[in-house]
PyMOL commands that place a pseudoatom at each C-alpha (Angstrom):
pseudoatom trace, name=CA, resn=MET, resi=1, chain=A, elem=C, hetatm=0, pos=[8.940, -12.573, 12.754]
pseudoatom trace, name=CA, resn=SER, resi=2, chain=A, elem=C, hetatm=0, pos=[6.484, -10.346, 10.914]
pseudoatom trace, name=CA, resn=ILE, resi=3, chain=A, elem=C, hetatm=0, pos=[7.071, -8.945, 7.433]
pseudoatom trace, name=CA, resn=GLU, resi=4, chain=A, elem=C, hetatm=0, pos=[7.343, -5.173, 7.054]
pseudoatom trace, name=CA, resn=ILE, resi=5, chain=A, elem=C, hetatm=0, pos=[6.964, -3.474, 3.696]
pseudoatom trace, name=CA, resn=THR, resi=6, chain=A, elem=C, hetatm=0, pos=[7.029, 0.158, 2.609]
pseudoatom trace, name=CA, resn=VAL, resi=7, chain=A, elem=C, hetatm=0, pos=[5.867, 1.162, -0.848]
pseudoatom trace, name=CA, resn=VAL, resi=8, chain=A, elem=C, hetatm=0, pos=[6.280, 4.612, -2.422]
pseudoatom trace, name=CA, resn=PHE, resi=9, chain=A, elem=C, hetatm=0, pos=[3.834, 5.599, -5.163]
pseudoatom trace, name=CA, resn=ASP, resi=10, chain=A, elem=C, hetatm=0, pos=[4.639, 8.578, -7.417]
pseudoatom trace, name=CA, resn=VAL, resi=11, chain=A, elem=C, hetatm=0, pos=[1.129, 9.693, -8.328]
pseudoatom trace, name=CA, resn=VAL, resi=12, chain=A, elem=C, hetatm=0, pos=[0.154, 11.705, -11.385]
pseudoatom trace, name=CA, resn=PRO, resi=13, chain=A, elem=C, hetatm=0, pos=[-0.877, 15.028, -9.773]
pseudoatom trace, name=CA, resn=ASP, resi=14, chain=A, elem=C, hetatm=0, pos=[-4.316, 15.275, -11.388]
pseudoatom trace, name=CA, resn=ARG, resi=15, chain=A, elem=C, hetatm=0, pos=[-5.154, 11.759, -10.111]
pseudoatom trace, name=CA, resn=LEU, resi=16, chain=A, elem=C, hetatm=0, pos=[-4.034, 12.412, -6.522]
pseudoatom trace, name=CA, resn=GLU, resi=17, chain=A, elem=C, hetatm=0, pos=[-7.487, 12.988, -5.019]
pseudoatom trace, name=CA, resn=ASP, resi=18, chain=A, elem=C, hetatm=0, pos=[-8.861, 9.787, -6.570]
pseudoatom trace, name=CA, resn=VAL, resi=19, chain=A, elem=C, hetatm=0, pos=[-5.798, 7.800, -5.478]
pseudoatom trace, name=CA, resn=VAL, resi=20, chain=A, elem=C, hetatm=0, pos=[-6.042, 9.095, -1.908]
pseudoatom trace, name=CA, resn=ASP, resi=21, chain=A, elem=C, hetatm=0, pos=[-9.704, 8.055, -1.771]
pseudoatom trace, name=CA, resn=ALA, resi=22, chain=A, elem=C, hetatm=0, pos=[-8.808, 4.630, -3.178]
pseudoatom trace, name=CA, resn=PHE, resi=23, chain=A, elem=C, hetatm=0, pos=[-6.100, 4.178, -0.544]
pseudoatom trace, name=CA, resn=LYS, resi=24, chain=A, elem=C, hetatm=0, pos=[-8.510, 5.154, 2.243]
pseudoatom trace, name=CA, resn=ASP, resi=25, chain=A, elem=C, hetatm=0, pos=[-10.922, 2.437, 1.100]
pseudoatom trace, name=CA, resn=LEU, resi=26, chain=A, elem=C, hetatm=0, pos=[-8.135, -0.117, 0.686]
pseudoatom trace, name=CA, resn=CYS, resi=27, chain=A, elem=C, hetatm=0, pos=[-6.686, 0.596, 4.125]
pseudoatom trace, name=CA, resn=ALA, resi=28, chain=A, elem=C, hetatm=0, pos=[-10.077, 0.297, 5.833]
pseudoatom trace, name=CA, resn=ALA, resi=29, chain=A, elem=C, hetatm=0, pos=[-10.786, -3.063, 4.188]
pseudoatom trace, name=CA, resn=THR, resi=30, chain=A, elem=C, hetatm=0, pos=[-7.279, -4.470, 4.578]
pseudoatom trace, name=CA, resn=ARG, resi=31, chain=A, elem=C, hetatm=0, pos=[-7.072, -3.701, 8.309]
pseudoatom trace, name=CA, resn=LYS, resi=32, chain=A, elem=C, hetatm=0, pos=[-9.918, -6.199, 8.786]
pseudoatom trace, name=CA, resn=GLU, resi=33, chain=A, elem=C, hetatm=0, pos=[-7.924, -9.030, 7.186]
pseudoatom trace, name=CA, resn=GLU, resi=34, chain=A, elem=C, hetatm=0, pos=[-6.454, -11.727, 9.376]
pseudoatom trace, name=CA, resn=GLY, resi=35, chain=A, elem=C, hetatm=0, pos=[-2.687, -11.333, 9.391]
pseudoatom trace, name=CA, resn=ALA, resi=36, chain=A, elem=C, hetatm=0, pos=[-2.710, -7.607, 8.561]
pseudoatom trace, name=CA, resn=LEU, resi=37, chain=A, elem=C, hetatm=0, pos=[-0.866, -6.119, 11.532]
pseudoatom trace, name=CA, resn=ARG, resi=38, chain=A, elem=C, hetatm=0, pos=[-0.509, -2.640, 10.033]
pseudoatom trace, name=CA, resn=PHE, resi=39, chain=A, elem=C, hetatm=0, pos=[-1.707, -1.065, 6.817]
pseudoatom trace, name=CA, resn=ASP, resi=40, chain=A, elem=C, hetatm=0, pos=[-1.424, 2.729, 6.696]
pseudoatom trace, name=CA, resn=ALA, resi=41, chain=A, elem=C, hetatm=0, pos=[-1.087, 5.191, 3.819]
pseudoatom trace, name=CA, resn=PHE, resi=42, chain=A, elem=C, hetatm=0, pos=[0.501, 8.642, 4.092]
pseudoatom trace, name=CA, resn=LEU, resi=43, chain=A, elem=C, hetatm=0, pos=[1.047, 11.671, 1.879]
pseudoatom trace, name=CA, resn=SER, resi=44, chain=A, elem=C, hetatm=0, pos=[4.647, 12.808, 1.715]
pseudoatom trace, name=CA, resn=GLN, resi=45, chain=A, elem=C, hetatm=0, pos=[5.192, 16.315, 3.066]
pseudoatom trace, name=CA, resn=GLU, resi=46, chain=A, elem=C, hetatm=0, pos=[8.300, 16.729, 0.896]
pseudoatom trace, name=CA, resn=HIS, resi=47, chain=A, elem=C, hetatm=0, pos=[6.875, 15.324, -2.328]
pseudoatom trace, name=CA, resn=GLY, resi=48, chain=A, elem=C, hetatm=0, pos=[3.257, 16.432, -2.652]
pseudoatom trace, name=CA, resn=SER, resi=49, chain=A, elem=C, hetatm=0, pos=[2.170, 13.756, -5.088]
pseudoatom trace, name=CA, resn=ALA, resi=50, chain=A, elem=C, hetatm=0, pos=[3.817, 10.803, -3.340]
pseudoatom trace, name=CA, resn=VAL, resi=51, chain=A, elem=C, hetatm=0, pos=[1.798, 8.316, -1.320]
pseudoatom trace, name=CA, resn=VAL, resi=52, chain=A, elem=C, hetatm=0, pos=[3.715, 6.060, 1.073]
pseudoatom trace, name=CA, resn=LEU, resi=53, chain=A, elem=C, hetatm=0, pos=[2.179, 2.779, 2.191]
pseudoatom trace, name=CA, resn=VAL, resi=54, chain=A, elem=C, hetatm=0, pos=[3.459, 1.184, 5.407]
pseudoatom trace, name=CA, resn=GLU, resi=55, chain=A, elem=C, hetatm=0, pos=[2.502, -2.457, 5.879]
pseudoatom trace, name=CA, resn=GLU, resi=56, chain=A, elem=C, hetatm=0, pos=[3.182, -5.138, 8.455]
pseudoatom trace, name=CA, resn=TRP, resi=57, chain=A, elem=C, hetatm=0, pos=[2.023, -8.698, 7.929]
pseudoatom trace, name=CA, resn=ALA, resi=58, chain=A, elem=C, hetatm=0, pos=[2.020, -11.762, 10.151]
pseudoatom trace, name=CA, resn=ASP, resi=59, chain=A, elem=C, hetatm=0, pos=[3.537, -13.901, 7.388]
pseudoatom trace, name=CA, resn=GLN, resi=60, chain=A, elem=C, hetatm=0, pos=[3.809, -14.424, 3.626]
pseudoatom trace, name=CA, resn=GLU, resi=61, chain=A, elem=C, hetatm=0, pos=[0.547, -16.361, 3.577]
pseudoatom trace, name=CA, resn=ALA, resi=62, chain=A, elem=C, hetatm=0, pos=[-1.308, -13.256, 4.813]
pseudoatom trace, name=CA, resn=ILE, resi=63, chain=A, elem=C, hetatm=0, pos=[0.252, -11.192, 2.010]
pseudoatom trace, name=CA, resn=ASP, resi=64, chain=A, elem=C, hetatm=0, pos=[-0.670, -13.813, -0.580]
pseudoatom trace, name=CA, resn=LEU, resi=65, chain=A, elem=C, hetatm=0, pos=[-4.270, -13.894, 0.651]
pseudoatom trace, name=CA, resn=HIS, resi=66, chain=A, elem=C, hetatm=0, pos=[-4.425, -10.078, 0.612]
pseudoatom trace, name=CA, resn=MET, resi=67, chain=A, elem=C, hetatm=0, pos=[-3.398, -10.014, -3.035]
pseudoatom trace, name=CA, resn=LYS, resi=68, chain=A, elem=C, hetatm=0, pos=[-6.369, -12.302, -3.858]
pseudoatom trace, name=CA, resn=GLU, resi=69, chain=A, elem=C, hetatm=0, pos=[-8.985, -10.193, -2.041]
pseudoatom trace, name=CA, resn=GLU, resi=70, chain=A, elem=C, hetatm=0, pos=[-11.745, -8.515, -4.062]
pseudoatom trace, name=CA, resn=HIS, resi=71, chain=A, elem=C, hetatm=0, pos=[-11.004, -5.144, -2.456]
pseudoatom trace, name=CA, resn=THR, resi=72, chain=A, elem=C, hetatm=0, pos=[-7.364, -5.421, -3.554]
pseudoatom trace, name=CA, resn=ALA, resi=73, chain=A, elem=C, hetatm=0, pos=[-8.396, -6.118, -7.148]
pseudoatom trace, name=CA, resn=ALA, resi=74, chain=A, elem=C, hetatm=0, pos=[-10.876, -3.233, -7.023]
pseudoatom trace, name=CA, resn=PHE, resi=75, chain=A, elem=C, hetatm=0, pos=[-8.143, -0.910, -5.727]
pseudoatom trace, name=CA, resn=LEU, resi=76, chain=A, elem=C, hetatm=0, pos=[-5.723, -1.947, -8.470]
pseudoatom trace, name=CA, resn=ALA, resi=77, chain=A, elem=C, hetatm=0, pos=[-8.348, -1.309, -11.145]
pseudoatom trace, name=CA, resn=ARG, resi=78, chain=A, elem=C, hetatm=0, pos=[-9.234, 2.050, -9.603]
pseudoatom trace, name=CA, resn=VAL, resi=79, chain=A, elem=C, hetatm=0, pos=[-5.633, 3.344, -9.608]
pseudoatom trace, name=CA, resn=ASP, resi=80, chain=A, elem=C, hetatm=0, pos=[-4.608, 1.865, -12.953]
pseudoatom trace, name=CA, resn=GLY, resi=81, chain=A, elem=C, hetatm=0, pos=[-2.555, 4.449, -14.859]
pseudoatom trace, name=CA, resn=ALA, resi=82, chain=A, elem=C, hetatm=0, pos=[-2.318, 6.801, -11.857]
pseudoatom trace, name=CA, resn=TYR, resi=83, chain=A, elem=C, hetatm=0, pos=[1.435, 6.484, -11.265]
pseudoatom trace, name=CA, resn=ARG, resi=84, chain=A, elem=C, hetatm=0, pos=[4.243, 8.302, -13.048]
pseudoatom trace, name=CA, resn=THR, resi=85, chain=A, elem=C, hetatm=0, pos=[6.671, 5.436, -12.359]
pseudoatom trace, name=CA, resn=ALA, resi=86, chain=A, elem=C, hetatm=0, pos=[6.395, 1.906, -11.028]
pseudoatom trace, name=CA, resn=PRO, resi=87, chain=A, elem=C, hetatm=0, pos=[5.842, 1.799, -7.258]
pseudoatom trace, name=CA, resn=GLN, resi=88, chain=A, elem=C, hetatm=0, pos=[9.044, 1.391, -5.242]
pseudoatom trace, name=CA, resn=VAL, resi=89, chain=A, elem=C, hetatm=0, pos=[8.605, -1.623, -2.971]
pseudoatom trace, name=CA, resn=HIS, resi=90, chain=A, elem=C, hetatm=0, pos=[10.885, -1.970, 0.041]
pseudoatom trace, name=CA, resn=ARG, resi=91, chain=A, elem=C, hetatm=0, pos=[10.644, -5.229, 1.977]
pseudoatom trace, name=CA, resn=LEU, resi=92, chain=A, elem=C, hetatm=0, pos=[12.411, -4.372, 5.206]
pseudoatom trace, name=CA, resn=ARG, resi=93, chain=A, elem=C, hetatm=0, pos=[14.617, -6.370, 7.548]
pseudoatom trace, name=CA, resn=PRO, resi=94, chain=A, elem=C, hetatm=0, pos=[16.233, -5.271, 10.800]
pseudoatom trace, name=CA, resn=LEU, resi=95, chain=A, elem=C, hetatm=0, pos=[19.888, -4.306, 10.587]
pseudoatom trace, name=CA, resn=ASP, resi=96, chain=A, elem=C, hetatm=0, pos=[20.801, -6.966, 13.139]
pseudoatom trace, name=CA, resn=ALA, resi=97, chain=A, elem=C, hetatm=0, pos=[19.030, -9.796, 11.280]
for i in range(1, 97): cmd.bond("trace and resi %d" % i, "trace and resi %d" % (i + 1))
show_as sticks, trace
zoom trace
């Protein structure tokens, strides 16, 4: 069974454009990784400065490798200090599991 994760980022409004660009680059690079089944970022229509990341991974090993990638480290450095609060990470499981 794959691993699905949703992360909500509350972005400082004056950093939003930079963060969106950083997410675009991260998504493009991550989608090329083995084990990345889905990696999409969205802007919330209800909360203008919230970015929502929707991920699906083949397994924990793929996630661990992703966190060691150069493009992941570059993304983290690029968005450092851009969030009003810590990202809300939701590792999902089906209701019938």
